[in-house]
C-alpha positions in Angstrom: -7.0 31.1 -85.6 -9.7 28.3 -85.8 -9.7 25.5 -83.3 -8.3 23.0 -85.8 -5.3 25.2 -86.3 -4.9 25.6 -82.5 -5.2 21.8 -82.2 -2.5 21.2 -84.8 -0.3 23.7 -83.0 -1.1 22.2 -79.7 -0.3 18.7 -80.8 2.9 19.8 -82.5 5.1 18.3 -79.8 3.5 14.9 -80.1 3.4 15.1 -83.9 7.0 16.2 -84.2 8.3 13.8 -81.6 6.3 10.8 -82.8 4.2 11.0 -85.8 6.8 12.8 -87.9 9.0 9.8 -87.1 6.2 7.5 -88.5 6.6 9.4 -91.8 10.4 9.0 -91.6 10.1 5.3 -91.0 7.7 4.8 -93.9 9.8 6.9 -96.3 12.9 4.9 -95.4 11.4 1.6 -96.4 10.9 0.5 -100.0 8.9 -2.6 -99.1 6.4 -3.5 -96.4 7.9 -6.2 -94.2 8.3 -7.2 -90.5 11.3 -4.8 -90.1 9.0 -1.9 -91.0 6.4 -3.0 -88.4 9.1 -3.2 -85.7 10.3 0.3 -86.5 6.7 1.6 -86.3 6.1 -0.2 -83.0 9.2 1.5 -81.4 8.0 4.9 -82.6 4.5 4.5 -81.3 5.7 3.4 -77.9 7.5 6.7 -77.6 4.2 8.5 -77.8 3.2 7.0 -74.5 0.4 4.9 -75.9 1.4 2.0 -73.7 3.0 -1.2 -74.7 -0.1 -3.3 -74.8 -2.0 -0.7 -76.9 0.8 -0.5 -79.4 1.1 -4.2 -79.7 -2.6 -4.6 -80.4 -2.4 -1.8 -83.1 0.6 -3.4 -84.7 -1.0 -6.8 -84.7 -4.1 -5.3 -86.4 -2.0 -3.5 -88.9 -0.1 -6.7 -89.7 -3.4 -8.5 -90.3 -4.6 -5.7 -92.6 -1.4 -5.7 -94.6 -1.9 -9.4 -95.2 -5.6 -9.3 -95.9 -5.4 -6.2 -98.2 -2.0 -7.1 -99.6 -0.6 -3.7 -98.9 2.7 -3.3 -100.8 3.3 0.5 -100.5 4.4 2.1 -97.3 2.1 5.0 -98.1 -0.9 2.6 -98.0 0.4 1.4 -94.6 0.2 5.0 -93.3 -3.4 5.3 -94.5 -4.2 2.0 -92.7 -2.5 3.0 -89.5 -4.4 6.3 -89.4 -7.7 4.5 -89.9 -6.9 2.0 -87.1 -6.1 4.8 -84.7 -9.2 6.7 -85.7 -11.3 3.6 -85.0 -9.6 2.9 -81.7 -10.2 6.4 -80.3 -13.9 6.1 -80.8 -16.4 8.8 -81.6 -16.6 11.9 -79.5 -19.7 12.1 -77.4 -21.3 15.4 -76.5 -22.4 16.3 -73.1 -25.8 15.0 -72.0 -27.7 18.1 -71.1 -31.3 17.1 -71.6 -32.8 18.8 -68.6 -32.7 22.3 -67.1 -30.8 22.3 -65.0 -28.4 19.6 -66.0 -25.4 18.8 -63.7 -21.7 18.5 -64.5 -19.7 17.2 -61.6 -15.9 17.8 -62.2 -13.3 15.7 -60.5 -9.6 15.3 -60.7 -6.4 15.7 -58.6 -4.9 19.1 -57.9 -2.7 20.6 -60.6 -4.4 18.9 -63.6 -6.2 22.1 -64.7 -9.6 21.3 -63.1 -10.4 24.9 -62.2 -9.4 26.4 -65.6 -11.3 23.6 -67.3 -14.5 24.5 -65.5 -14.1 28.2 -66.5 -13.5 27.2 -70.1 -16.4 24.8 -70.3 -18.7 27.4 -68.7 -17.6 29.9 -71.3 -18.3 27.3 -74.0 -21.8 26.6 -72.7 -22.6 30.3 -72.3 -21.5 30.9 -75.9 -24.0 28.2 -76.9 -26.7 30.3 -75.2 -27.0 28.4 -71.9 -27.3 29.9 -68.5 -24.6 28.5 -66.2 -24.2 28.4 -62.4 -20.9 27.1 -60.9 -20.6 25.7 -57.4 -17.2 26.2 -55.7 -17.3 22.9 -53.7 -13.5 22.5 -53.5 -13.4 24.2 -50.1 -10.3 22.4 -48.9 -7.5 23.8 -51.0 -6.2 27.3 -50.3 -7.2 29.9 -52.9 -9.2 27.3 -54.9 -12.4 29.3 -54.5 -10.7 32.6 -55.4 -9.1 31.0 -58.5 -12.5 29.7 -59.6 -14.0 33.1 -59.1 -11.5 34.6 -61.5 -12.4 32.1 -64.2 -16.2 32.4 -63.7 -15.9 36.1 -64.0 -14.0 35.7 -67.3 -16.7 33.3 -68.5 -19.4 35.6 -67.3 -21.3 33.1 -65.3 -22.5 33.0 -61.6 -20.4 31.4 -58.9 -22.0 30.1 -55.7 -19.4 30.0 -52.9 -18.8 29.9 -49.2 -15.7 30.4 -47.1 -12.7 28.1 -47.3 -13.2 25.0 -45.1 -17.0 25.0 -45.5 -18.8 21.8 -46.0 -18.7 21.1 -49.8 -22.2 19.5 -49.7 -23.6 22.7 -48.2 -22.2 24.7 -51.1 -23.8 22.2 -53.5 -27.1 22.6 -51.7 -27.0 26.4 -52.1 -25.9 26.0 -55.7 -28.9 23.7 -56.5 -31.3 26.2 -55.0 -29.6 29.0 -57.0 -29.8 27.0 -60.2 -33.5 26.4 -59.7 -34.3 29.9 -58.7 -32.3 31.5 -61.6 -33.7 29.1 -64.2 -30.1 27.8 -65.0 -29.6 25.4 -67.8 -26.4 23.9 -66.4 -24.9 23.6 -62.9 -21.2 22.8 -62.8 -19.8 21.5 -59.5 -16.1 21.8 -58.7 -14.9 19.2 -56.2 -11.8 18.7 -54.0 -8.8 17.5 -55.9 -7.3 15.5 -53.1 -8.5 14.5 -49.6 -6.5 12.6 -47.0 -7.2 9.2 -48.5 -9.4 7.4 -51.0 -12.0 6.6 -48.3 -12.4 10.3 -47.6 -12.7 11.1 -51.3 -15.3 8.5 -51.8 -17.3 9.7 -48.8 -17.2 13.3 -49.9 -18.3 12.5 -53.5 -21.0 10.3 -52.1 -22.2 13.1 -49.9 -22.3 15.5 -52.8 -24.1 12.9 -54.9 -26.8 12.5 -52.2 -27.4 16.3 -52.2 -27.7 16.4 -56.0 -30.0 13.4 -56.1 -32.2 14.9 -53.5 -32.3 18.5 -54.8 -32.2 17.8 -58.5 -33.6 14.3 -58.8 -34.5 14.4 -62.4 -31.5 16.2 -63.8 -29.2 14.9 -66.4 -25.8 14.2 -64.8 -22.3 14.1 -66.2 -19.2 13.3 -64.1 -16.1 14.5 -65.9 -12.6 13.5 -64.8 -9.9 16.0 -65.7 -6.5 14.5 -66.7 -3.2 16.2 -67.4 -2.0 14.9 -70.7 1.7 15.7 -69.9 1.7 12.9 -67.4 1.2 10.2 -70.0 0.6 6.8 -68.5 0.3 8.3 -65.0 -3.0 9.8 -66.2 -4.2 6.2 -66.9 -3.4 5.3 -63.3 -5.2 8.3 -62.0 -8.2 7.5 -64.1 -8.3 3.9 -62.8 -8.3 5.2 -59.2 -11.1 7.7 -59.7 -13.2 5.2 -61.6 -13.3 3.2 -58.3 -14.7 6.2 -56.5 -17.0 7.7 -59.1 -19.3 6.8 -62.0 -17.2 8.7 -64.6 -19.1 9.5 -67.8 -16.4 11.4 -69.7 -12.8 12.7 -69.7 -11.3 16.2 -70.0 -7.7 16.1 -71.3 -5.8 19.2 -70.6 -2.3 20.6 -71.6 -2.1 18.7 -74.8 -0.1 21.6 -76.1 2.7 21.0 -73.6 3.5 17.3 -74.2 4.9 14.8 -76.6 2.8 12.1 -74.9 -0.5 12.8 -76.7 -0.6 9.1 -77.6 -1.8 8.4 -74.1 -5.3 9.3 -75.3 -5.4 6.0 -77.2 -4.3 4.0 -74.1 -6.8 5.8 -71.9 -9.6 4.9 -74.3 -8.5 1.3 -74.6 -8.1 0.6 -70.8 -11.0 2.6 -69.4 -13.5 2.7 -72.3 -14.6 6.2 -71.2 -15.2 8.8 -73.9 -13.1 11.9 -74.2 -15.5 14.8 -74.1 -13.2 17.9 -74.0 -9.6 18.6 -74.9 -7.5 21.7 -74.0 -4.6 23.0 -76.1 -3.8 26.3 -74.5 -4.3 28.8 -71.7 -6.9 31.0 -73.3 -10.6 30.7 -72.4 -11.4 29.5 -75.9 -8.6 26.9 -76.0 -10.9 24.1 -74.8 -13.4 22.5 -77.1 -15.6 19.4 -77.4 -13.5 16.4 -78.5 -13.6 15.6 -82.2 -11.9 12.3 -83.1 -11.5 13.0 -86.8 -10.0 16.4 -86.0 -7.7 14.9 -83.4 -6.2 12.1 -85.6 -6.0 14.5 -88.6 -4.0 17.0 -86.5 -1.5 14.2 -85.7 -1.1 13.0 -89.2 -1.9 15.8 -91.7 
């Protein structure tokens, strides 16, 4: 099964719960009028896009209906699809111009951060890159062991210390290993939750200082992992992390387990941070770089 088929299957809950209803609404109306737009608005809100995002989309759709004189509900569907595609933006690849380049991965516990690292490492290795992973989430019980399982699956090297070690010390060792091994990419796991935001900011700042000192010229990505099943709560998490870190991209996990896939549009609108990876399953190949055309087509087609 190709990734597009996996994506369609993974987005089935969102598609069946929401976008199939878009089809039903459009088929139930003979003419294009305000009642049709109100029905569409209700359906889109159910996808967890967020009220403001939906209102903006419906306003734009209303304007387009007037300007293009759309009379057929089928044409409204084409216009809606185009609006959503435009809003989600183009997928941006990882910036990996240097060897090594650094990918710092952040996110709360339980969102799929560790599995995401394993899957991305496998992706990069399949592309011919040599990858080293730093187990710098030393606070959570079994986090290091879990990451070790995934890096073994991916066939990449893990740099680790004992639980409770200084995360910055792990990153220091990993930087040395990446340089010594001639690695193309260093992926750094980080703590999902510390005692408070101040501690989180301090820990991330400490890791940043080590990376800046040891790999001063390296390309850097800071990717925030969000659990798609949490819908608008993912937006709240993203806002909080954005205050603590210079986030360059998002990883959306568990899209196969939710009817709230519309939250992707809200996240993009509010944060203006590109989605770089999406996950639609548990297997190591079930995470791929985000493709906006593929994503919208999987919802509609």
